[in-house]
Backbone as CSV, one residue per row, in Angstrom:
resi,resn,N_x,N_y,N_z,CA_x,CA_y,CA_z,C_x,C_y,C_z
1,CYS,199.973,234.236,83.345,199.036,233.934,82.349,199.341,232.995,81.138
2,SER,198.038,232.807,80.363,198.230,231.597,79.549,197.623,231.962,78.732
3,ALA,196.911,231.492,77.067,195.928,232.363,75.927,196.128,230.870,75.714
4,ILE,194.665,230.604,74.763,195.112,229.659,73.914,194.374,231.030,72.297
5,MET,195.416,230.526,71.719,195.960,231.284,70.461,195.890,230.897,68.733
6,GLN,194.660,231.075,68.407,194.782,230.149,67.045,194.554,231.092,65.963
7,ALA,195.864,231.018,64.940,196.909,231.986,63.928,196.876,230.994,62.546
8,GLU,196.338,231.328,61.730,196.827,230.539,60.498,196.461,228.824,60.671
9,GLY,195.251,229.034,61.239,194.675,227.592,61.377,194.949,226.558,62.458
10,ALA,196.292,227.073,62.677,197.435,225.786,63.727,196.880,226.748,65.495
11,LEU,196.371,226.381,66.341,195.853,226.114,67.542,197.268,226.573,68.657
12,ARG,196.911,227.546,68.463,198.601,228.009,70.090,198.436,228.131,71.318
13,LYS,198.766,226.974,72.164,198.748,227.822,73.908,200.044,227.937,74.233
14,VAL,199.814,229.739,74.287,200.853,230.095,74.596,200.689,230.316,76.093
15,VAL,202.108,230.649,77.103,201.986,230.966,78.513,203.113,232.551,78.093
16,VAL,203.023,233.152,79.145,204.003,234.235,79.464,204.225,233.828,80.576
17,VAL,205.534,233.155,81.029,206.048,233.268,82.050,206.572,234.202,82.984
18,ASP,205.871,234.404,84.357,206.603,235.221,85.188,207.538,234.446,85.930
19,SER,208.325,236.092,86.419,209.177,234.880,87.558,208.545,233.446,88.946
20,GLY,207.409,234.229,89.542,206.716,233.780,90.487,206.561,232.273,90.229
21,ALA,206.570,232.140,88.545,205.898,230.674,88.158,207.582,229.724,88.489
22,ILE,208.319,230.114,88.163,209.356,229.688,88.273,210.000,229.602,89.890
23,ILE,209.558,230.567,89.764,210.384,230.620,91.789,209.686,229.229,92.664
24,LYS,208.288,229.341,92.174,207.384,228.404,92.940,207.311,226.493,92.509
25,GLY,208.368,226.557,91.552,208.178,225.757,90.367,206.902,225.136,89.821
26,VAL,206.025,225.756,89.250,204.868,225.641,89.003,205.322,224.495,87.503
27,ALA,204.720,223.705,87.182,203.994,222.342,86.052,203.936,223.602,84.823
28,LEU,204.842,223.792,84.179,204.419,224.785,83.156,204.220,223.864,82.290
29,GLN,204.501,222.644,81.408,204.593,221.958,80.740,202.886,221.872,80.659
30,ALA,202.188,220.891,81.639,200.371,221.552,81.745,200.127,222.295,81.259
31,LEU,200.768,223.609,81.059,199.600,225.066,80.879,199.628,225.678,79.569
32,GLY,200.940,225.199,79.007,200.739,225.252,76.846,201.562,224.723,76.378
33,THR,201.727,225.051,75.019,202.774,224.632,74.017,204.035,225.162,74.206
34,GLU,204.072,226.913,74.267,204.661,227.804,74.025,204.816,228.798,75.539
35,PHE,206.298,229.323,75.904,206.738,229.607,76.675,207.681,230.535,77.441
36,TRP,207.255,231.927,77.055,207.798,233.208,76.954,208.020,233.571,77.912
37,THR,209.174,234.718,78.330,209.491,235.309,78.955,209.552,236.564,78.616
38,VAL,210.228,237.721,79.700,211.186,238.503,79.062,212.292,238.547,79.774
39,GLU,213.336,239.075,78.754,214.785,238.669,80.137,215.233,239.099,81.984
40,GLU,214.637,240.246,81.923,213.998,240.795,83.528,213.342,239.353,83.975
41,VAL,212.282,238.904,84.291,212.210,238.031,84.860,212.889,236.650,85.138
42,LEU,213.865,236.617,84.361,215.540,235.701,84.092,216.081,236.233,85.473
43,ASN,216.075,237.545,85.444,217.411,237.819,86.092,216.634,238.011,87.715
44,GLU,214.952,238.121,87.899,214.793,238.051,89.554,214.828,236.772,89.808
45,VAL,214.937,235.474,89.121,215.722,233.863,89.642,216.583,233.964,90.047
46,ARG,217.294,234.435,91.298,218.619,234.341,91.745,219.365,232.994,92.741
47,ASP,218.548,232.848,93.434,218.326,231.944,94.735,218.868,230.520,94.186
48,LYS,219.661,229.743,94.587,220.429,228.325,94.169,218.830,227.578,93.912
49,LYS,218.032,227.256,94.501,217.103,226.350,94.518,216.393,226.590,93.528
50,ALA,215.865,227.944,92.861,215.074,228.645,91.796,216.005,228.510,90.620
51,ARG,217.197,228.978,90.601,218.352,228.595,89.323,218.171,227.122,89.092
52,HIS,218.055,226.215,90.282,218.099,224.528,89.369,216.680,224.519,88.862
53,ILE,215.401,225.066,89.423,214.195,224.852,88.753,214.570,225.827,87.322
54,LEU,214.587,226.710,86.852,214.806,227.517,85.350,215.738,227.060,84.983
55,GLU,216.612,226.341,85.434,217.761,225.075,84.520,217.323,223.877,84.252
56,THR,216.219,223.786,84.960,215.658,221.770,84.440,214.652,222.098,83.893
57,LEU,213.974,223.191,83.989,212.500,222.957,83.287,212.590,221.655,81.988
58,PRO,211.065,221.327,82.277,210.704,220.230,81.093,210.638,221.028,79.552
59,VAL,210.102,222.512,79.819,210.425,223.190,78.457,210.720,224.148,78.124
60,GLN,210.804,224.686,76.733,211.695,225.852,76.321,210.707,226.670,76.559
61,LEU,212.492,227.797,77.556,211.438,228.919,77.900,212.206,229.971,76.810
62,GLN,211.767,230.295,76.043,211.888,231.762,75.004,211.654,232.615,75.942
63,THR,212.930,233.795,75.302,212.474,235.005,76.091,212.638,236.463,74.277
64,ARG,211.839,237.276,75.039,211.428,238.080,73.803,211.439,239.549,74.084
65,SER,212.083,240.432,73.764,211.619,241.689,73.995,210.430,242.502,73.791
66,VAL,209.918,243.700,74.449,208.474,244.190,74.646,208.458,245.106,73.284
67,PRO,207.708,245.265,72.667,207.220,246.791,71.572,207.177,247.654,72.592
68,GLU,207.682,248.834,72.207,207.433,249.840,72.966,206.003,250.155,72.696
69,ASP,205.110,250.102,71.493,203.435,250.629,71.973,202.923,249.085,72.805
70,ALA,203.206,247.897,72.957,202.892,247.509,73.890,202.985,248.012,75.224
71,LEU,204.378,248.056,75.276,204.658,248.941,77.018,204.178,250.415,76.961
72,LYS,203.944,251.103,76.262,203.307,252.536,76.561,201.810,251.703,76.585
73,ALA,200.894,251.086,75.846,199.988,250.519,75.771,199.555,250.147,78.087
74,VAL,200.699,249.565,78.213,200.256,248.932,79.572,200.418,250.059,80.367
75,LEU,201.790,250.890,80.318,202.242,251.280,81.325,200.728,253.189,81.006
76,ASP,200.131,252.976,80.105,199.221,253.926,80.346,197.893,253.907,80.848
77,PHE,197.574,252.445,80.645,196.165,251.593,81.336,196.835,251.756,82.605
78,ALA,197.839,251.207,83.423,197.818,251.140,84.822,198.256,252.570,85.425
79,ALA,198.790,253.280,84.497,198.449,254.970,85.126,196.819,255.483,84.882
80,LYS,196.002,254.521,84.347,194.364,255.452,84.481,194.081,254.129,86.197
81,THR,194.367,253.174,86.131,193.951,252.190,87.553,194.392,253.011,88.324
82,GLY,195.462,253.220,88.082,196.768,253.812,89.613,197.148,251.928,90.293
83,ASP,197.412,251.605,89.258,198.705,250.410,89.567,199.709,251.182,89.776
84,ARG,200.269,251.671,88.606,201.744,251.548,88.038,202.365,252.012,89.179
85,ARG,202.641,252.785,90.393,203.342,252.388,91.216,203.502,251.217,91.810
86,SER,202.333,250.220,92.150,203.033,248.466,92.287,203.069,248.022,91.821
87,LEU,203.761,247.763,90.468,204.071,247.528,89.404,205.451,247.803,89.404
88,SER,206.391,246.274,89.358,207.841,246.276,88.821,207.779,246.488,87.341
89,ALA,208.855,247.323,87.670,209.314,247.031,85.984,209.246,245.938,84.771
90,PRO,209.895,244.636,86.197,209.404,243.262,85.154,208.503,242.892,85.111
91,ASP,207.255,243.164,86.093,205.706,242.674,86.207,204.942,243.292,84.984
92,ILE,205.559,244.446,84.677,205.003,245.484,83.439,205.390,245.022,82.387
93,LYS,206.376,244.487,82.209,206.978,244.263,80.856,206.848,242.344,80.780
94,VAL,206.286,241.913,81.609,205.695,240.580,81.301,203.915,240.700,80.379
95,ILE,203.292,241.822,81.235,202.362,242.358,81.318,202.139,242.733,79.568
96,ALA,202.913,243.872,78.967,203.443,243.943,77.909,203.592,243.087,76.851
97,LEU,204.577,241.866,77.679,204.677,241.223,76.342,203.368,240.385,75.984
98,THR,202.364,239.854,77.201,201.369,239.079,77.041,200.525,240.233,75.721
99,TYR,200.036,241.597,76.485,199.460,242.339,75.253,199.637,241.716,73.767
100,ALA,201.422,242.094,73.895,202.091,242.011,72.459,201.299,241.007,71.340
101,MET,201.791,240.188,72.553,201.403,238.524,71.735,200.020,238.482,71.417
102,HIS,199.391,239.059,72.396,197.617,238.830,72.023,198.023,239.615,70.899
103,LYS,197.893,241.144,70.706,197.780,241.295,69.496,198.381,240.796,68.112
104,GLU,199.639,240.275,68.549,200.072,239.951,67.146,199.453,239.017,66.510
105,VAL,198.755,237.298,67.290,198.278,236.653,66.881,196.726,237.143,67.145
106,LEU,195.922,237.617,67.765,194.356,237.751,67.828,194.232,239.524,67.121
107,GLY,195.115,239.878,67.544,194.428,241.423,67.158,194.084,242.158,69.015
108,ILE,193.551,243.395,68.763,192.830,243.744,69.687,192.317,243.741,70.347
109,GLU,191.014,243.142,69.141,189.862,242.305,70.324,189.614,242.492,71.200
110,GLY,189.534,242.149,72.244,189.114,241.771,73.499,190.118,241.900,74.794
111,LEU,191.164,243.203,74.420,191.667,243.120,75.559,190.709,244.977,75.483
112,ARG,191.193,245.319,77.029,190.563,246.127,77.359,191.225,247.453,77.184
113,THR,191.120,249.035,76.403,192.308,250.197,76.308,191.885,250.957,77.407
114,GLU,190.161,250.379,78.086,189.582,251.757,78.899,189.484,250.655,80.418
115,PRO,189.876,251.282,81.746,189.430,250.645,82.591,188.014,250.035,82.509
116,ILE,187.659,249.413,83.805,186.768,249.126,83.695,185.952,250.269,84.531
117,THR,184.122,250.372,84.618,184.171,251.642,85.604,183.420,250.637,86.252
118,GLN,183.136,251.578,87.407,182.071,251.561,88.658,181.326,250.865,88.820
119,ALA,180.494,251.478,87.984,179.099,251.097,86.955,178.923,249.639,86.822
120,GLU,179.976,249.257,85.848,179.939,247.839,85.131,180.489,246.981,85.952
121,LEU,181.503,247.016,87.100,181.954,246.552,88.302,180.500,246.047,88.705
122,THR,180.001,247.072,89.366,178.323,247.176,90.028,177.468,246.268,89.331
123,ALA,177.181,246.524,88.164,176.403,245.979,87.630,176.549,244.354,87.342
124,ALA,177.880,244.072,87.178,178.349,242.595,86.838,177.701,241.325,87.874
125,SER,178.046,242.383,89.511,178.766,241.506,90.597,177.194,241.413,91.051
126,GLN,176.178,241.891,90.242,174.658,241.965,90.632,173.483,240.711,90.347
127,PRO,173.094,239.930,90.586,172.071,238.872,90.210,171.347,239.747,89.177
128,ASN,171.097,238.828,88.310,170.581,239.826,87.353,169.195,238.919,87.254
129,LYS,167.784,239.495,87.569,166.694,238.872,87.867,166.447,238.368,86.896
130,GLU,166.484,239.122,85.658,165.670,239.118,84.033,166.719,237.842,83.448
131,ALA,167.182,237.980,83.365,168.883,237.148,83.025,167.998,235.911,83.509
132,ALA,167.835,235.362,84.621,167.795,234.287,85.274,166.584,233.901,84.837
133,GLU,165.699,234.677,84.483,163.586,233.864,83.519,164.054,234.503,82.628
134,GLY,165.580,234.114,81.780,165.002,233.459,80.151,165.183,235.087,79.662
135,GLY,165.297,236.236,79.987,164.641,237.120,79.430,166.161,237.745,78.585
136,GLU,166.379,239.358,78.456,167.596,239.702,77.718,167.774,240.692,78.928
137,ALA,167.695,240.928,80.241,168.202,241.757,80.969,169.686,242.503,80.280
138,GLY,169.290,244.083,80.696,171.364,244.625,80.583,170.635,245.330,79.468
139,VAL,170.159,244.835,78.308,169.675,245.262,76.802,169.166,246.413,77.006
140,GLU,169.619,247.624,76.796,168.552,248.715,76.657,167.574,248.655,75.159
141,GLU,166.601,248.980,74.876,165.517,249.669,73.438,166.260,249.726,72.635
142,GLY,166.458,248.936,72.269,167.251,249.377,70.563,168.389,249.441,70.355
143,ALA,169.438,248.740,71.604,170.576,248.279,71.699,170.318,246.843,71.274
144,GLU,171.505,246.174,70.831,172.698,244.791,70.296,172.747,244.547,71.362
145,ALA,172.769,242.948,71.057,173.379,242.431,72.075,174.844,242.819,72.901
146,GLY,175.408,243.149,71.943,177.261,243.463,71.877,177.275,244.964,71.849
147,ASP,176.754,245.434,72.180,176.914,246.902,71.925,177.654,246.953,73.644
148,ALA,178.418,248.032,73.185,178.984,248.499,74.782,178.081,249.036,75.531
149,PRO,178.212,249.431,76.813,177.319,249.733,78.063,177.729,251.006,78.378
150,ALA,176.807,252.212,78.056,176.990,253.407,77.504,177.824,253.581,78.910
151,ASP,179.105,254.883,78.924,179.883,255.032,79.906,179.481,256.337,80.548
152,ASP,179.184,256.011,82.115,178.496,256.849,83.412,179.472,258.223,83.660
153,GLY,180.558,257.759,83.435,181.528,258.819,83.866,182.090,258.613,84.583
154,GLN,181.644,257.524,85.104,182.689,256.945,86.691,182.962,256.218,86.676
155,SER,184.733,256.381,86.339,185.616,255.275,86.720,186.186,254.978,87.479
156,GLN,187.068,254.193,87.798,188.140,253.463,89.125,189.154,254.208,88.945
């Protein structure tokens, strides 16, 4: 996971690292300038080759604990999507750390608090004829372009 965050005029390219990136030897230095993970990820890196990769990373990998509010937000969201059972504890903590860092630097704007609905998925996957012709398709009369779509009650 990576995000470009701007705080107090300084641009930060923050990467939250999962064990898969370490185990696969991903060139992290090409992805950002700050590298964070949770202790559980480091504990997942067990085999000799992966430990060597971890110990010789060309970047400083910092660990951080996850705030309870971020953990709760991620667990609640995963329960709503039905993904809770398929996520490991380290997965949840990595997602929660990403959420917490985004919230800390950029606020919660841009973060979903509710899963996308089936209607939104369907609309996003359909070609928009009016938009292709330069019109304002998808905007109801009287609605602003930034208004959230109406919820039809069909959640995923």
